MINUSE-507315 format. One record per residue (C-alpha): residue in three letters; chain; x, y, z. Coordinates in steps of 0.5 Angstrom, whole numbers, always signed. Example, Ala and Ser with C-alpha at 12.3 -4.5 7.8 and 13.67 -1.06 7.14 Angstrom:
ALA	A	+25	-9	+16
SER	A	+27	-2	+14
END
This chain:
MET	A	+42	+0	+18
ARG	A	+38	-1	+24
HIS	A	+35	-8	+21
ALA	A	+40	-13	+18
TRP	A	+34	-16	+14
TYR	A	+34	-10	+10
GLN	A	+39	-15	+7
GLN	A	+35	-20	+5
LEU	A	+30	-16	+1
SER	A	+29	-16	-6
GLY	A	+24	-13	-12
LEU	A	+20	-8	-10
ALA	A	+21	-9	-4
LEU	A	+30	-8	-5
GLU	A	+28	-2	-9
ALA	A	+25	+1	-4
SER	A	+29	+1	+2
LYS	A	+35	+4	-3
ALA	A	+30	+10	-3
ALA	A	+28	+10	+4
LEU	A	+35	+10	+6
ALA	A	+37	+16	+2
ASP	A	+31	+20	+4
SER	A	+29	+19	-3
VAL	A	+21	+19	-5
PRO	A	+22	+17	-12
ALA	A	+15	+17	-18
LEU	A	+18	+13	-22
SER	A	+22	+6	-21
VAL	A	+29	+5	-24
ASP	A	+26	+1	-29
GLY	A	+21	+7	-31
HIS	A	+14	+5	-28
SER	A	+10	+10	-25
ILE	A	+10	+9	-17
ALA	A	+3	+9	-13
THR	A	+2	+8	-6
PHE	A	-5	+7	-2
ALA	A	-6	+5	+5
GLY	A	-12	+0	+6
GLY	A	-12	-3	+13
CYS	A	-7	-9	+14
PHE	A	-2	-9	+8
TRP	A	-4	-17	+7
GLY	A	-10	-17	+4
ILE	A	-9	-10	+0
GLU	A	-3	-12	-3
LEU	A	-5	-19	-7
ALA	A	-11	-14	-9
PHE	A	-6	-10	-13
GLN	A	-2	-16	-15
ARG	A	-8	-18	-19
VAL	A	-9	-12	-23
PRO	A	-7	-13	-30
GLY	A	-1	-7	-32
VAL	A	+1	-8	-24
VAL	A	+9	-10	-25
ALA	A	+10	-10	-18
THR	A	+8	-9	-11
GLY	A	+12	-9	-4
THR	A	+9	-7	+3
GLY	A	+11	-3	+8
TYR	A	+11	+3	+12
THR	A	+10	+10	+11
GLN	A	+7	+17	+14
GLY	A	+12	+17	+20
HIS	A	+17	+20	+24
VAL	A	+22	+14	+26
ALA	A	+27	+11	+21
GLU	A	+27	+4	+19
PRO	A	+21	+2	+23
SER	A	+19	-5	+24
TYR	A	+13	-8	+25
GLN	A	+12	-8	+32
GLU	A	+14	-1	+33
VAL	A	+9	+1	+28
CYS	A	+3	-4	+32
SER	A	+5	+0	+38
GLY	A	+1	+7	+35
THR	A	+7	+11	+37
THR	A	+12	+12	+30
GLY	A	+6	+16	+26
HIS	A	+6	+10	+20
THR	A	+1	+8	+17
GLU	A	+1	+1	+14
ALA	A	+1	+1	+6
ILE	A	+3	-1	+0
GLN	A	+7	+1	-6
VAL	A	+5	-1	-14
HIS	A	+10	+0	-19
PHE	A	+5	+0	-25
LYS	A	+5	+1	-33
PRO	A	+0	+7	-35
ASN	A	-1	+5	-42
GLU	A	-4	-1	-39
VAL	A	-7	+1	-32
SER	A	-9	+8	-30
TYR	A	-8	+11	-24
GLU	A	-15	+13	-24
ASP	A	-16	+5	-24
LEU	A	-12	+4	-19
LEU	A	-16	+9	-14
LYS	A	-22	+5	-17
VAL	A	-19	-2	-14
PHE	A	-17	+2	-8
TRP	A	-24	+4	-6
GLU	A	-27	-2	-7
ARG	A	-23	-5	-2
ILE	A	-23	-1	+4
ASP	A	-29	+1	+8
PRO	A	-27	+10	+8
LEU	A	-32	+12	+13
MET	A	-28	+8	+18
GLU	A	-23	+13	+22
ASN	A	-17	+9	+24
GLY	A	-18	+2	+23
GLN	A	-21	-3	+17
GLY	A	-25	-9	+19
GLY	A	-22	-11	+26
ASP	A	-17	-8	+26
ARG	A	-16	-2	+30
GLY	A	-11	+4	+31
THR	A	-7	+10	+27
GLN	A	-3	+4	+24
TYR	A	-9	+2	+20
ARG	A	-11	+9	+17
THR	A	-13	+9	+10
GLY	A	-10	+13	+6
ILE	A	-8	+16	-2
TYR	A	+0	+19	-2
THR	A	+1	+22	-8
HIS	A	+8	+22	-12
THR	A	+6	+28	-17
ASP	A	+1	+33	-18
ALA	A	-3	+29	-23
GLN	A	-4	+24	-18
HIS	A	-6	+28	-13
ARG	A	-11	+32	-17
ALA	A	-14	+25	-20
ALA	A	-14	+23	-12
LEU	A	-18	+28	-9
GLN	A	-23	+28	-15
SER	A	-23	+21	-14
ARG	A	-25	+22	-7
GLU	A	-31	+27	-8
ILE	A	-34	+22	-13
GLU	A	-34	+17	-7
GLN	A	-36	+22	-3
LYS	A	-43	+22	-6
LYS	A	-44	+15	-4
TYR	A	-45	+16	+3
SER	A	-48	+21	+8
ARG	A	-42	+21	+13
PRO	A	-35	+23	+12
ILE	A	-31	+20	+9
MET	A	-24	+19	+12
THR	A	-20	+17	+8
GLU	A	-13	+22	+8
ILE	A	-10	+24	+1
LYS	A	-3	+27	+3
PRO	A	+4	+27	-2
ALA	A	+8	+21	-1
LYS	A	+14	+21	+4
VAL	A	+19	+16	+5
PHE	A	+16	+9	+4
TRP	A	+20	+4	+9
PRO	A	+19	-3	+6
ALA	A	+16	-8	+12
GLU	A	+20	-15	+14
VAL	A	+22	-21	+8
SER	A	+16	-24	+12
HIS	A	+10	-19	+10
GLN	A	+12	-18	+3
GLY	A	+7	-22	-2
TYR	A	+4	-26	+5
LEU	A	-2	-28	+2
TRP	A	+1	-32	-4
LYS	A	+6	-35	+0
GLY	A	+1	-38	+4
GLY	A	-1	-33	+10
ARG	A	-2	-35	+17
PHE	A	-5	-42	+15
GLY	A	+0	-44	+9
SER	A	-6	-44	+4
ALA	A	-3	-40	-2
GLN	A	-8	-35	-5
SER	A	-8	-34	-13
ALA	A	-4	-28	-15
ALA	A	-5	-28	-23
LYS	A	-7	-22	-26
GLY	A	-15	-21	-26
CYS	A	-16	-27	-21
THR	A	-23	-26	-18
ASP	A	-22	-31	-12
PRO	A	-25	-28	-5
ILE	A	-18	-25	-1
ARG	A	-18	-28	+5
CYS	A	-15	-23	+9
TYR	A	-11	-27	+13
GLY	A	-9	-33	+9
END
């Protein structure tokens, strides 16, 4: 284990670390919930958006689609590891469908921007949908086709099978509802529609 902070993780992040260290990409959590993985630029804001969705039971930030084991935030931000900042979601399909999660995702991002979102630039901020099952993959492709009809320029969001999801450092987990950069906590309550301040 490269990083001692892995031992400080809890919840979804701890579960994800065990799967990653075993080189596993599960489709179900240990509690039997479905798993979805999305990349929408900086992972702080998109994590909070999904945490507010009824039927989502857990979220966690991390790094995926890269070629370095146990990457750190600094390594990912260097743009040399191939990873993108991402979130993983555990959800109850009988309460929120994968298609509904896809709608939340598209509403949160600018799909026309390549390798970036907002003021963040670099391959680590590219957008993506990383699928855990064939059904998720079909749904993701269909949703992108529907979304593409809204634009004359091509959507840059990639859709690929999920790879190992390496959890981010403890400080990045639940960043915005813990207080964010300015110590002003934002609500993670289900159904909350308060505007999300991406950096706190």
